[in-house]
VEXDREN-2710 file (C-alpha; in Angstrom, 1 decimal):
% VEXDREN-2710
k/r/px/py/pz
1/UNK/209.8/84.3/146.5
2/UNK/209.7/87.7/148.2
3/UNK/205.9/87.7/148.1
4/UNK/205.7/84.2/149.6
5/UNK/208.1/85.2/152.3
6/UNK/206.0/88.2/153.2
7/UNK/202.9/86.1/153.2
8/UNK/204.5/83.6/155.5
9/UNK/205.7/86.3/157.9
10/UNK/202.3/88.0/158.0
11/UNK/200.0/85.0/158.7
12/UNK/200.4/82.5/155.9
13/UNK/197.0/81.4/154.6
14/UNK/195.4/84.2/156.6
15/UNK/197.9/86.9/155.5
16/UNK/196.4/90.1/153.9
17/UNK/199.4/90.2/151.6
18/UNK/198.1/87.4/149.4
19/UNK/197.2/90.3/147.0
20/UNK/200.9/90.6/146.2
21/UNK/200.6/87.6/144.0
22/UNK/198.3/89.3/141.5
23/UNK/200.6/92.2/141.4
24/UNK/203.5/89.9/140.6
25/UNK/201.4/88.3/137.8
26/UNK/200.5/91.7/136.4
27/UNK/204.2/92.7/136.4
28/UNK/205.2/89.4/134.6
29/UNK/202.4/90.1/132.0
30/UNK/203.8/93.6/131.3
31/UNK/207.4/92.3/131.0
32/UNK/206.8/88.9/129.3
33/UNK/203.3/89.1/127.9
34/UNK/200.7/86.3/128.3
35/UNK/203.2/83.5/128.6
36/UNK/205.0/85.3/131.5
37/UNK/201.7/85.9/133.2
38/UNK/200.7/82.2/133.1
39/UNK/204.2/81.2/134.4
40/UNK/203.9/83.7/137.2
41/UNK/200.3/82.5/138.0
42/UNK/201.5/78.8/138.1
43/UNK/204.5/79.7/140.3
44/UNK/202.3/81.8/142.6
45/UNK/199.8/78.9/142.9
46/UNK/202.5/76.4/143.7
47/UNK/204.2/78.6/146.3
48/UNK/200.9/79.6/148.0
49/UNK/199.5/76.1/147.9
50/UNK/202.7/74.6/149.4
51/UNK/202.6/77.3/152.1
52/UNK/199.0/76.5/152.9
53/UNK/199.7/72.7/153.0
54/UNK/202.6/73.1/155.3
55/UNK/200.6/75.3/157.6
56/UNK/197.6/72.9/157.6
57/UNK/199.7/69.9/158.6
58/UNK/201.5/71.9/161.2
59/UNK/204.9/71.4/159.6
60/UNK/205.3/75.2/159.3
61/UNK/204.0/77.9/161.6
62/UNK/203.9/81.5/160.3
63/UNK/206.0/84.0/162.3
64/UNK/203.0/86.2/163.2
65/UNK/203.0/87.9/166.6
66/UNK/199.2/88.1/166.5
67/UNK/196.9/85.1/167.2
68/UNK/195.7/83.3/164.1
69/UNK/192.3/81.6/163.7
70/UNK/191.9/77.9/163.9
71/UNK/192.7/76.1/160.7
72/UNK/189.6/74.7/159.0
73/UNK/190.4/72.2/156.3
74/UNK/187.3/72.8/154.1
75/UNK/187.5/76.6/154.4
76/UNK/191.3/76.5/153.8
77/UNK/190.8/74.3/150.7
78/UNK/188.1/76.6/149.4
79/UNK/190.3/79.7/150.0
80/UNK/193.2/78.0/148.2
81/UNK/191.1/77.0/145.2
82/UNK/189.6/80.5/145.0
83/UNK/193.0/82.1/145.2
84/UNK/194.5/79.8/142.5
85/UNK/191.5/80.5/140.2
86/UNK/192.0/84.2/140.9
87/UNK/195.6/84.0/140.1
88/UNK/195.0/82.4/136.7
89/UNK/192.1/84.8/136.0
90/UNK/194.4/87.7/136.7
91/UNK/197.0/86.1/134.5
92/UNK/194.6/85.7/131.5
93/UNK/193.2/89.2/131.9
94/UNK/196.7/90.8/132.4
95/UNK/198.1/88.8/129.5
96/UNK/195.3/89.9/127.2
97/UNK/195.7/93.5/128.3
98/UNK/199.5/93.3/127.9
99/UNK/199.1/91.9/124.4
100/UNK/196.7/94.7/123.5
101/UNK/199.0/97.2/125.0
102/UNK/201.9/95.8/122.9
103/UNK/199.9/95.8/119.7
104/UNK/198.7/99.3/120.4
105/UNK/202.3/100.5/121.0
106/UNK/203.3/98.9/117.7
107/UNK/200.4/100.6/115.9
108/UNK/201.3/103.8/117.5
109/UNK/205.0/103.5/116.4
110/UNK/203.8/102.7/112.9
111/UNK/201.5/105.7/112.9
112/UNK/204.3/107.9/114.2
113/UNK/206.6/106.5/111.5
114/UNK/203.9/107.2/108.8
115/UNK/203.4/110.8/110.2
116/UNK/207.2/111.4/110.0
117/UNK/207.3/110.0/106.5
118/UNK/204.4/112.2/105.4
119/UNK/206.0/115.2/107.1
120/UNK/209.3/114.4/105.2
121/UNK/207.3/113.9/101.9
122/UNK/205.5/117.2/102.4
123/UNK/208.8/119.0/103.0
124/UNK/210.3/117.4/99.9
125/UNK/207.2/118.4/97.8
126/UNK/207.2/122.0/99.1
127/UNK/211.0/122.4/98.6
128/UNK/210.8/120.8/95.2
129/UNK/208.1/123.1/93.9
130/UNK/209.2/125.3/91.1
131/UNK/206.6/127.9/92.3
132/UNK/207.1/130.0/95.3
133/UNK/204.8/129.3/98.3
134/UNK/204.4/131.6/101.3
135/UNK/202.0/131.1/104.2
136/UNK/201.1/134.4/105.9
137/UNK/199.1/135.2/109.1
138/UNK/196.1/137.6/109.0
139/UNK/198.4/140.6/109.2
140/UNK/200.4/139.5/106.1
141/UNK/203.5/138.4/108.1
142/UNK/205.5/135.3/106.9
143/UNK/204.9/132.1/108.8
144/UNK/206.3/129.6/106.3
145/UNK/208.0/129.7/102.9
146/UNK/209.7/127.2/100.6
147/UNK/213.1/127.5/98.8
148/UNK/211.6/128.7/95.5
149/UNK/210.0/131.6/97.3
150/UNK/213.3/132.5/98.9
151/UNK/215.1/132.4/95.6
152/UNK/212.5/134.4/93.6
153/UNK/211.9/137.2/96.2
154/UNK/215.6/137.3/97.0
155/UNK/216.3/138.2/93.4
156/UNK/214.1/141.3/93.8
157/UNK/215.7/142.2/97.2
158/UNK/212.6/141.3/99.2
159/UNK/213.4/140.0/102.7
160/UNK/211.7/136.7/103.5
161/UNK/212.6/136.1/107.2
162/UNK/210.0/134.8/109.6
163/UNK/207.7/137.6/110.5
164/UNK/208.5/139.8/107.4
165/UNK/205.6/141.9/106.2
166/UNK/204.7/141.0/102.5
167/UNK/201.6/143.2/102.2
168/UNK/203.6/145.8/100.2
169/UNK/204.4/143.1/97.7
170/UNK/201.2/141.1/97.3
171/UNK/197.6/142.3/97.3
172/UNK/196.1/139.8/99.8
173/UNK/192.6/140.8/98.7
174/UNK/193.3/139.7/95.1
175/UNK/191.9/136.6/93.5
176/UNK/193.4/133.7/91.6
177/UNK/195.3/135.7/88.9
178/UNK/197.4/138.7/89.9
179/UNK/200.7/140.1/88.7
180/UNK/203.3/142.3/90.3
181/UNK/206.5/143.8/88.9
182/UNK/209.4/144.0/91.4
183/UNK/212.9/145.5/91.4
184/UNK/215.0/144.5/88.4
185/UNK/212.0/144.0/86.2
186/UNK/211.0/140.7/87.8
187/UNK/207.4/139.9/87.0
188/UNK/205.6/137.5/89.4
189/UNK/202.2/136.0/88.7
190/UNK/200.5/135.0/92.0
191/UNK/197.3/133.7/93.5
192/UNK/196.0/134.2/97.1
193/UNK/194.0/131.6/98.9
194/UNK/192.6/131.8/102.5
195/UNK/194.0/129.6/105.3
196/UNK/191.5/128.4/107.8
197/UNK/191.6/126.3/111.0
198/UNK/189.6/123.2/111.9
199/UNK/186.6/125.3/112.6
200/UNK/186.8/127.0/109.2
201/UNK/187.9/130.3/110.8
202/UNK/190.4/132.4/108.8
203/UNK/193.9/132.4/110.2
204/UNK/195.9/133.8/107.3
205/UNK/196.7/133.6/103.6
206/UNK/198.5/131.2/101.2
207/UNK/200.3/132.9/98.3
208/UNK/201.6/130.9/95.4
209/UNK/203.6/132.7/92.7
210/UNK/205.7/132.0/89.6
211/UNK/208.3/134.0/87.6
212/UNK/206.6/135.3/84.5
213/UNK/209.4/137.6/83.4
214/UNK/210.4/135.4/80.4
215/UNK/206.8/134.8/79.5
216/UNK/206.0/138.5/79.5
217/UNK/209.1/139.1/77.4
218/UNK/208.1/136.5/74.9
219/UNK/204.6/138.0/74.7
220/UNK/206.1/141.4/74.1
221/UNK/208.4/140.0/71.4
222/UNK/205.4/138.3/69.7
223/UNK/203.4/141.5/69.8
224/UNK/206.3/143.4/68.4
225/UNK/206.9/140.8/65.7
226/UNK/203.2/140.9/64.7
227/UNK/203.3/144.7/64.5
228/UNK/206.6/144.8/62.6
229/UNK/205.5/142.2/60.2
230/UNK/202.4/144.1/59.2
231/UNK/204.3/147.4/59.0
232/UNK/207.1/145.8/57.1
233/UNK/204.8/144.3/54.4
234/UNK/203.1/147.7/53.9
235/UNK/206.2/149.8/54.1
236/UNK/208.3/147.6/51.8
237/UNK/206.0/148.2/49.0
238/UNK/205.8/152.0/49.7
239/UNK/209.6/152.1/50.0
240/UNK/210.1/150.6/46.5
241/UNK/207.6/153.1/45.1
242/UNK/209.5/156.0/46.7
243/UNK/213.0/154.8/45.9
244/UNK/212.4/154.6/42.1
245/UNK/211.2/158.2/41.5
246/UNK/213.8/159.3/44.1
247/UNK/216.6/157.9/42.0
248/UNK/215.1/159.6/38.9
249/UNK/214.9/162.9/40.8
250/UNK/218.5/162.7/42.0
251/UNK/219.8/161.8/38.5
252/UNK/217.8/164.7/36.9
253/UNK/219.1/167.2/39.4
254/UNK/222.7/166.1/38.8
255/UNK/222.2/166.5/35.0
256/UNK/220.8/170.0/35.5
257/UNK/223.6/171.0/37.7
258/UNK/226.2/169.8/35.2
259/UNK/224.4/171.5/32.3
260/UNK/223.5/174.8/34.0
261/UNK/226.7/175.1/36.1
262/UNK/225.1/177.2/38.8
263/UNK/227.0/179.4/41.1
264/UNK/226.6/181.0/44.5
265/UNK/223.2/180.4/46.2
266/UNK/222.0/178.4/43.2
267/UNK/224.9/175.9/43.5
268/UNK/224.2/175.7/47.3
269/UNK/220.5/174.9/46.5
270/UNK/221.5/172.1/44.1
271/UNK/223.9/170.7/46.8
272/UNK/221.1/170.7/49.4
273/UNK/218.7/168.9/47.0
274/UNK/221.3/166.2/46.2
275/UNK/222.4/165.8/49.9
276/UNK/218.8/165.5/51.1
277/UNK/217.9/163.2/48.3
278/UNK/220.9/161.0/49.3
279/UNK/219.8/161.0/52.9
280/UNK/216.2/160.1/52.0
281/UNK/217.6/157.3/49.8
282/UNK/219.7/155.9/52.7
283/UNK/216.6/156.1/54.9
284/UNK/214.6/154.1/52.4
285/UNK/217.5/151.6/52.0
286/UNK/217.7/151.2/55.8
287/UNK/214.0/150.7/56.0
288/UNK/214.1/148.0/53.3
289/UNK/216.9/146.3/55.1
290/UNK/214.8/146.4/58.3
291/UNK/211.6/145.3/56.7
292/UNK/213.1/142.5/54.6
293/UNK/216.6/141.7/55.9
294/UNK/216.8/138.7/53.6
295/UNK/217.8/135.1/54.4
296/UNK/221.0/134.8/56.5
297/UNK/223.7/133.1/54.4
298/UNK/225.6/131.6/57.4
299/UNK/229.2/130.6/57.4
300/UNK/232.0/130.5/59.9
301/UNK/233.2/134.1/60.6
302/UNK/236.3/135.1/62.6
303/UNK/234.4/137.6/64.7
304/UNK/237.5/139.5/66.0
305/UNK/238.6/140.2/62.5
306/UNK/235.1/141.3/61.5
307/UNK/235.0/143.8/64.4
308/UNK/238.4/145.2/63.5
309/UNK/237.5/145.6/59.9
310/UNK/234.1/147.3/60.5
311/UNK/235.7/149.5/63.2
312/UNK/238.5/150.6/61.0
313/UNK/236.3/151.7/58.1
314/UNK/233.8/153.4/60.5
315/UNK/236.6/155.3/62.1
316/UNK/237.9/156.5/58.8
317/UNK/234.4/157.8/57.8
318/UNK/231.5/158.6/60.0
319/UNK/233.4/157.9/63.2
320/UNK/236.2/160.3/62.5
321/UNK/238.0/161.3/65.7
322/UNK/235.0/160.8/67.9
323/UNK/235.1/157.0/67.7
324/UNK/237.5/154.7/69.6
325/UNK/237.2/150.9/69.5
326/UNK/238.3/148.5/72.2
327/UNK/238.2/145.0/70.7
328/UNK/238.2/142.4/73.5
329/UNK/237.1/139.5/71.3
330/UNK/239.6/136.6/71.7
331/UNK/241.7/135.5/68.8
332/UNK/240.1/132.5/67.0
333/UNK/236.6/133.1/68.3
334/UNK/234.2/132.3/65.5
335/UNK/230.4/132.4/65.0
336/UNK/228.1/131.0/62.4
337/UNK/226.6/134.1/60.8
338/UNK/226.0/136.1/57.7
339/UNK/229.0/138.5/57.6
340/UNK/227.3/141.2/55.6
341/UNK/224.3/141.4/58.0
342/UNK/226.6/141.4/61.0
343/UNK/228.6/144.2/59.5
344/UNK/225.4/146.1/59.4
345/UNK/224.7/145.3/63.0
346/UNK/228.1/146.6/64.1
347/UNK/227.8/149.7/61.9
348/UNK/224.4/150.5/63.4
349/UNK/225.7/150.1/67.0
350/UNK/228.9/152.1/66.4
351/UNK/226.8/154.8/64.7
352/UNK/224.4/155.0/67.6
353/UNK/227.2/155.3/70.1
354/UNK/228.9/158.2/68.2
355/UNK/225.5/160.0/67.6
356/UNK/224.8/159.8/71.3
357/UNK/228.3/161.1/72.3
358/UNK/229.6/163.2/69.4
359/UNK/232.5/164.6/71.5
360/UNK/234.0/161.2/71.8
361/UNK/233.0/157.7/72.8
362/UNK/234.8/154.4/73.4
363/UNK/233.0/151.3/72.2
364/UNK/233.9/147.9/73.8
365/UNK/233.1/144.7/72.0
366/UNK/233.3/141.4/73.9
367/UNK/232.3/137.9/72.9
368/UNK/232.4/134.4/74.4
369/UNK/230.5/131.2/74.8
370/UNK/228.3/129.9/77.7
371/UNK/226.9/126.4/77.8
372/UNK/227.6/126.0/74.1
373/UNK/225.8/129.2/73.1
374/UNK/227.8/132.2/71.8
375/UNK/227.2/135.7/73.2
376/UNK/228.3/139.1/72.1
377/UNK/228.3/142.3/74.2
378/UNK/228.7/145.8/72.8
379/UNK/229.0/148.6/75.4
380/UNK/230.2/152.2/75.4
381/UNK/230.9/155.0/77.9
382/UNK/228.3/157.3/76.4
383/UNK/225.3/158.9/78.3
384/UNK/223.0/155.9/77.9
385/UNK/219.3/155.9/77.3
386/UNK/216.4/157.1/79.5
387/UNK/214.2/154.2/80.7
388/UNK/211.2/155.3/78.6
389/UNK/213.4/155.3/75.4
390/UNK/215.1/152.0/76.2
391/UNK/211.6/150.4/76.7
392/UNK/210.9/151.0/73.0
393/UNK/214.4/151.0/71.6
394/UNK/213.8/148.1/69.2
395/UNK/210.6/149.5/67.6
396/UNK/211.0/151.3/64.3
397/UNK/211.0/155.1/64.1
398/UNK/211.5/155.3/67.9
399/UNK/214.6/157.4/68.3
400/UNK/215.9/159.3/71.3
401/UNK/218.2/161.6/69.2
402/UNK/217.1/164.7/67.3
403/UNK/217.0/163.8/63.6
404/UNK/217.4/160.1/64.2
405/UNK/215.5/157.7/62.0
406/UNK/214.8/155.2/64.7
407/UNK/215.8/152.3/62.5
408/UNK/219.3/151.5/63.8
409/UNK/218.5/149.3/66.8
410/UNK/215.3/148.1/65.1
411/UNK/217.4/146.7/62.3
412/UNK/219.9/145.2/64.8
413/UNK/217.0/143.4/66.5
414/UNK/215.6/142.2/63.2
415/UNK/218.9/140.8/62.0
416/UNK/219.5/139.1/65.3
417/UNK/216.0/137.5/65.1
418/UNK/216.9/136.5/61.5
419/UNK/219.9/134.5/63.0
420/UNK/217.8/133.0/65.8
421/UNK/219.4/135.2/68.4
422/UNK/217.9/137.6/71.0
423/UNK/218.9/141.2/71.9
424/UNK/218.8/142.8/75.3
425/UNK/219.6/146.2/76.5
END
């Protein structure tokens, strides 16, 4: 209507504003697609045709202050037909383009939705990885990391904020298999891959790593078990061969002492022989217990009572006044274990504590259950072990004390393994 009014005011059939009708048709196509364009073309054709007819028959004179050319029927009819054809051509073309634009917009929206879905899926995959993943720039600074990387490096006290330098942690020149030991004994196995741009130019590094601490511990346990099994088989036979003549020797010396009734230095020499023979016999007995602890005869054991009983007898003998026991095991706490073998475990631990702190030591025994698995903790206020001694504490004949046999903790470890348990310092 506005376009027709402007055409009428500016010369009617001879108005230069007839081009407004195609603009109206294009607008209708954009808003209402092809159907709207055809409706707009029809309406424009009717409005313009009616205006031309009224002007031709003189029933309507355009309000134009400038003189208009004479109305020629044939030329006017040709101009009207050409305009109507143009209107519908514009309608068809604009409708087609509007439909294409709509379909392109829909495809673009679908593509954007797919990109967002892929982006979300990528984030889920990266966050769900059990392995740590860190993207670094060429200088080794953090650009991206997943949750597993944050957790693993956080346990070792390594900051993982954006821009943090990880070159002190990872060797970026390394290949596909590398290992690094961090604070707290955390062992990480990692691989480094180059990051490149679209032109295959290097822009950084991709580091993927896993926690190998448990795997390394299991490997060490297997190596230790293999070594100890071989040593045990060999030494058990030797121990039997030593123990038999040792018993004969001790018995013969005792008979000689009773028959000769030595005095002074001779008596002292007989006492030394018997004492050292007894010590050697205990060493062989301990080694046999370590080499072949025997099958665990498990039964339900009131662990607090067992701790009290072993602690009492140890305090009366070897412990003397240097040993103090703090039993924190709850009443009624029970374990499935061989009581004789666990008596040996407690005795060895108590003996180690007293030998390390002969002037006095307090041993604390605790026990509980976590996720259905019982745990036992034995601690003392003694001087502790140097790291190099602690690293080999469970190996036989490795003692940090002068005169120690190195079988106490080795036997504890062997009995724990015999019960399907693990021991940690």
